[in-house]
C-alpha positions as a Markdown table, in Angstrom:
| # | Residue | x | y | z |
|---|---|---|---|---|
| 1 | Unk | 0.0 | 0.0 | 0.0 |
| 2 | Unk | 2.9 | 2.3 | 0.9 |
| 3 | Unk | 4.5 | 1.7 | -2.4 |
| 4 | Unk | 1.3 | 2.4 | -4.4 |
| 5 | Unk | 0.9 | 5.8 | -2.5 |
| 6 | Unk | 4.5 | 6.7 | -3.1 |
| 7 | Unk | 4.1 | 5.8 | -6.8 |
| 8 | Unk | 0.9 | 7.9 | -7.0 |
| 9 | Unk | 2.7 | 10.8 | -5.3 |
| 10 | Unk | 5.6 | 10.5 | -7.7 |
| 11 | Unk | 3.3 | 10.3 | -10.7 |
| 12 | Unk | 1.4 | 13.4 | -9.4 |
| 13 | Unk | 4.5 | 15.4 | -8.8 |
| 14 | Unk | 6.0 | 14.4 | -12.2 |
| 15 | Unk | 2.8 | 15.4 | -14.1 |
| 16 | Unk | 2.7 | 18.7 | -12.2 |
| 17 | Unk | 6.3 | 19.4 | -13.1 |
| 18 | Unk | 5.5 | 18.5 | -16.8 |
| 19 | Unk | 2.5 | 20.8 | -16.8 |
| 20 | Unk | 4.5 | 23.7 | -15.2 |
| 21 | Unk | 7.4 | 23.3 | -17.6 |
| 22 | Unk | 5.0 | 23.2 | -20.6 |
| 23 | Unk | 3.3 | 26.4 | -19.3 |
| 24 | Unk | 6.6 | 28.1 | -18.9 |
| 25 | Unk | 7.8 | 27.0 | -22.3 |
| 26 | Unk | 4.6 | 28.3 | -23.9 |
| 27 | Unk | 5.0 | 31.6 | -22.1 |
| 28 | Unk | 8.6 | 32.0 | -23.3 |
| 29 | Unk | 7.8 | 31.2 | -26.9 |
| 30 | Unk | 7.5 | 34.3 | -29.0 |
| 31 | Unk | 4.5 | 34.5 | -31.2 |
| 32 | Unk | 5.6 | 34.6 | -34.7 |
| 33 | Unk | 3.9 | 37.1 | -37.0 |
| 34 | Unk | 2.8 | 35.7 | -40.3 |
| 35 | Unk | 5.3 | 36.5 | -43.1 |
| 36 | Unk | 4.4 | 39.7 | -44.9 |
| 37 | Unk | 3.3 | 39.2 | -48.5 |
| 38 | Unk | 5.9 | 39.8 | -51.2 |
| 39 | Unk | 6.0 | 43.4 | -52.4 |
| 40 | Unk | 6.7 | 45.0 | -55.8 |
| 41 | Unk | 9.8 | 47.2 | -55.7 |
| 42 | Unk | 11.8 | 49.9 | -57.4 |
| 43 | Unk | 15.2 | 50.2 | -55.8 |
| 44 | Unk | 18.6 | 51.7 | -56.5 |
| 45 | Unk | 21.1 | 49.2 | -57.9 |
| 46 | Unk | 24.0 | 51.4 | -58.9 |
| 47 | Unk | 25.3 | 54.9 | -58.9 |
| 48 | Unk | 28.0 | 56.6 | -60.9 |
| 49 | Unk | 29.2 | 60.1 | -60.0 |
| 50 | Unk | 29.4 | 62.4 | -63.0 |
| 51 | Unk | 29.5 | 66.1 | -62.4 |
| 52 | Unk | 30.9 | 67.6 | -65.6 |
| 53 | Unk | 27.8 | 68.9 | -67.3 |
| 54 | Unk | 24.2 | 67.9 | -67.1 |
| 55 | Unk | 23.1 | 64.8 | -69.0 |
| 56 | Unk | 20.2 | 65.5 | -71.2 |
| 57 | Unk | 19.5 | 62.1 | -72.8 |
| 58 | Unk | 20.2 | 58.4 | -72.5 |
| 59 | Unk | 20.3 | 55.8 | -75.3 |
| 60 | Unk | 20.7 | 52.1 | -74.4 |
| 61 | Unk | 22.0 | 49.3 | -76.5 |
| 62 | Unk | 23.6 | 45.8 | -76.4 |
| 63 | Unk | 26.7 | 44.3 | -78.0 |
| 64 | Unk | 26.9 | 40.6 | -77.7 |
| 65 | Unk | 26.5 | 39.9 | -73.9 |
| 66 | Unk | 27.4 | 43.5 | -72.9 |
| 67 | Unk | 25.0 | 46.3 | -72.3 |
| 68 | Unk | 25.8 | 50.0 | -72.9 |
| 69 | Unk | 24.4 | 53.3 | -71.9 |
| 70 | Unk | 25.2 | 56.4 | -74.0 |
| 71 | Unk | 24.8 | 59.5 | -71.8 |
| 72 | Unk | 24.5 | 62.7 | -73.9 |
| 73 | Unk | 25.7 | 65.8 | -72.2 |
| 74 | Unk | 24.4 | 69.4 | -72.2 |
| 75 | Unk | 24.6 | 71.5 | -75.4 |
| 76 | Unk | 25.2 | 68.4 | -77.5 |
| 77 | Unk | 29.0 | 68.6 | -77.2 |
| 78 | Unk | 30.0 | 65.2 | -75.7 |
| 79 | Unk | 28.8 | 61.8 | -74.8 |
| 80 | Unk | 29.8 | 59.4 | -72.1 |
| 81 | Unk | 29.8 | 55.6 | -72.9 |
| 82 | Unk | 29.0 | 53.5 | -69.9 |
| 83 | Unk | 29.1 | 49.7 | -69.5 |
| 84 | Unk | 26.0 | 48.7 | -67.5 |
| 85 | Unk | 26.3 | 45.0 | -68.0 |
| 86 | Unk | 26.7 | 44.7 | -64.2 |
| 87 | Unk | 24.2 | 47.3 | -63.2 |
| 88 | Unk | 25.5 | 47.3 | -59.6 |
| 89 | Unk | 28.9 | 48.4 | -60.9 |
| 90 | Unk | 28.6 | 50.7 | -63.9 |
| 91 | Unk | 31.9 | 51.6 | -65.6 |
| 92 | Unk | 32.8 | 54.5 | -67.8 |
| 93 | Unk | 34.4 | 53.4 | -71.0 |
| 94 | Unk | 34.8 | 56.7 | -72.8 |
| 95 | Unk | 34.0 | 60.4 | -72.6 |
| 96 | Unk | 34.1 | 61.8 | -76.1 |
| 97 | Unk | 33.5 | 65.1 | -77.8 |
| 98 | Unk | 31.1 | 64.8 | -80.8 |
| 99 | Unk | 33.0 | 66.8 | -83.3 |
| 100 | Unk | 36.6 | 67.9 | -83.5 |
| 101 | Unk | 35.7 | 71.6 | -84.2 |
| 102 | Unk | 33.6 | 71.8 | -81.0 |
| 103 | Unk | 30.3 | 72.2 | -82.8 |
| 104 | Unk | 27.1 | 71.0 | -81.3 |
| 105 | Unk | 25.8 | 67.5 | -82.3 |
| 106 | Unk | 23.5 | 64.8 | -81.0 |
| 107 | Unk | 23.1 | 61.1 | -81.1 |
| 108 | Unk | 20.6 | 60.0 | -83.7 |
| 109 | Unk | 20.9 | 56.2 | -83.1 |
| 110 | Unk | 23.1 | 53.7 | -81.3 |
| 111 | Unk | 23.8 | 50.1 | -82.1 |
| 112 | Unk | 26.1 | 48.3 | -79.8 |
| 113 | Unk | 29.5 | 50.0 | -80.0 |
| 114 | Unk | 28.5 | 52.2 | -83.0 |
| 115 | Unk | 26.6 | 55.5 | -82.9 |
| 116 | Unk | 25.1 | 57.8 | -85.5 |
| 117 | Unk | 25.9 | 61.4 | -84.7 |
| 118 | Unk | 24.2 | 64.4 | -86.4 |
| 119 | Unk | 25.6 | 67.9 | -86.4 |
| 120 | Unk | 23.0 | 70.5 | -85.2 |
| 121 | Unk | 22.2 | 73.3 | -87.6 |
| 122 | Unk | 21.0 | 76.5 | -86.1 |
| 123 | Unk | 20.1 | 77.1 | -82.5 |
| 124 | Unk | 19.1 | 74.1 | -80.4 |
| 125 | Unk | 15.9 | 73.9 | -78.4 |
| 126 | Unk | 16.3 | 74.9 | -74.8 |
| 127 | Unk | 16.6 | 71.9 | -72.4 |
| 128 | Unk | 13.6 | 70.8 | -70.4 |
| 129 | Unk | 13.8 | 72.1 | -66.8 |
| 130 | Unk | 15.0 | 69.6 | -64.2 |
| 131 | Unk | 12.4 | 67.4 | -62.4 |
| 132 | Unk | 12.0 | 65.8 | -59.0 |
| 133 | Unk | 11.3 | 62.0 | -59.3 |
| 134 | Unk | 10.2 | 60.0 | -56.3 |
| 135 | Unk | 10.0 | 56.2 | -55.7 |
| 136 | Unk | 6.6 | 55.8 | -54.0 |
| 137 | Unk | 5.6 | 52.8 | -51.8 |
| 138 | Unk | 1.9 | 52.0 | -52.1 |
| 139 | Unk | 2.1 | 48.6 | -50.4 |
| 140 | Unk | -0.2 | 50.2 | -47.7 |
| 141 | Unk | -2.6 | 52.2 | -50.0 |
| 142 | Unk | -4.1 | 54.0 | -47.0 |
| 143 | Unk | -0.6 | 55.3 | -46.0 |
| 144 | Unk | 1.6 | 55.7 | -49.1 |
| 145 | Unk | 5.2 | 56.9 | -48.4 |
| 146 | Unk | 8.1 | 58.3 | -50.3 |
| 147 | Unk | 10.8 | 55.6 | -50.4 |
| 148 | Unk | 13.5 | 57.7 | -52.2 |
| 149 | Unk | 13.6 | 61.1 | -53.9 |
| 150 | Unk | 15.9 | 62.3 | -56.7 |
| 151 | Unk | 16.0 | 66.1 | -57.2 |
| 152 | Unk | 17.2 | 68.0 | -60.3 |
| 153 | Unk | 16.7 | 65.1 | -62.7 |
| 154 | Unk | 17.7 | 66.1 | -66.3 |
| 155 | Unk | 17.4 | 62.8 | -68.1 |
| 156 | Unk | 15.5 | 59.5 | -67.7 |
| 157 | Unk | 15.4 | 56.3 | -69.7 |
| 158 | Unk | 14.3 | 52.7 | -69.4 |
| 159 | Unk | 15.7 | 49.3 | -70.3 |
| 160 | Unk | 12.4 | 47.4 | -70.3 |
| 161 | Unk | 14.0 | 44.0 | -71.1 |
| 162 | Unk | 16.2 | 44.2 | -68.0 |
| 163 | Unk | 13.8 | 46.1 | -65.8 |
| 164 | Unk | 16.3 | 49.0 | -65.4 |
| 165 | Unk | 15.6 | 52.7 | -65.1 |
| 166 | Unk | 18.3 | 55.3 | -65.6 |
| 167 | Unk | 18.2 | 58.8 | -64.0 |
| 168 | Unk | 20.7 | 61.7 | -64.2 |
| 169 | Unk | 20.9 | 64.5 | -61.7 |
| 170 | Unk | 23.6 | 66.7 | -60.3 |
| 171 | Unk | 24.8 | 63.7 | -58.2 |
| 172 | Unk | 25.5 | 61.6 | -61.3 |
| 173 | Unk | 23.7 | 58.6 | -62.9 |
| 174 | Unk | 21.4 | 56.4 | -60.9 |
| 175 | Unk | 20.5 | 52.9 | -62.0 |
| 176 | Unk | 17.2 | 51.7 | -60.6 |
| 177 | Unk | 15.7 | 48.2 | -60.9 |
| 178 | Unk | 12.0 | 47.4 | -60.9 |
| 179 | Unk | 10.8 | 44.0 | -59.9 |
| 180 | Unk | 7.3 | 42.5 | -59.4 |
| 181 | Unk | 6.6 | 40.3 | -56.5 |
| 182 | Unk | 6.0 | 36.7 | -57.2 |
| 183 | Unk | 2.3 | 35.7 | -56.8 |
| 184 | Unk | 2.1 | 33.1 | -54.0 |
| 185 | Unk | -0.9 | 31.5 | -55.6 |
| 186 | Unk | 1.0 | 31.1 | -58.9 |
| 187 | Unk | 4.0 | 29.7 | -57.1 |
| 188 | Unk | 1.9 | 27.2 | -55.2 |
| 189 | Unk | 0.1 | 26.1 | -58.5 |
| 190 | Unk | 3.5 | 25.7 | -60.2 |
| 191 | Unk | 4.9 | 23.6 | -57.3 |
| 192 | Unk | 1.8 | 21.4 | -57.4 |
| 193 | Unk | 2.2 | 21.0 | -61.2 |
| 194 | Unk | 5.8 | 20.0 | -60.9 |
| 195 | Unk | 5.1 | 17.6 | -58.0 |
| 196 | Unk | 2.0 | 15.9 | -59.3 |
| 197 | Unk | 1.5 | 16.4 | -63.0 |
| 198 | Unk | 4.8 | 14.8 | -64.2 |
């Protein structure tokens, strides 16, 4: 009889300790918030400081597996050729005057490492005034916010194929990347298709 009471006490104490340790463990566990849904983004990938004269126009092109950005400067006097193959690390390849006599000219077309340059006859049109461009975050439509602002932008261009946006302001050339969030429903359907339909 004594041994059954001792066993019952032992069992009661053990169960009590297990219940207490489970309660303490549950109390110490942090409640994890559900993961936030993926967001669409426009973010800065690269920057190249150019402070010579304002850039008025960009032209993009490709030569084999390399991507180039032609940056035409103010008054049509020069162009800077930039390798943007690795958009996070753009590199200046050349900074060239258009014509040897110092006359004004402009790029008509570019194809890889070749450019068609046209001399300007007569006075050129005045450049457009600088703009302020903002990256806006509308992930919470009730409370949109400015994620980044670029003041004094004198030129803007896009490379749709690579999802790149080029901006020029007094701080230089900015390379932005736009990316759309993956749709979780599409990803789940694709995973199901790969797992079960093959």
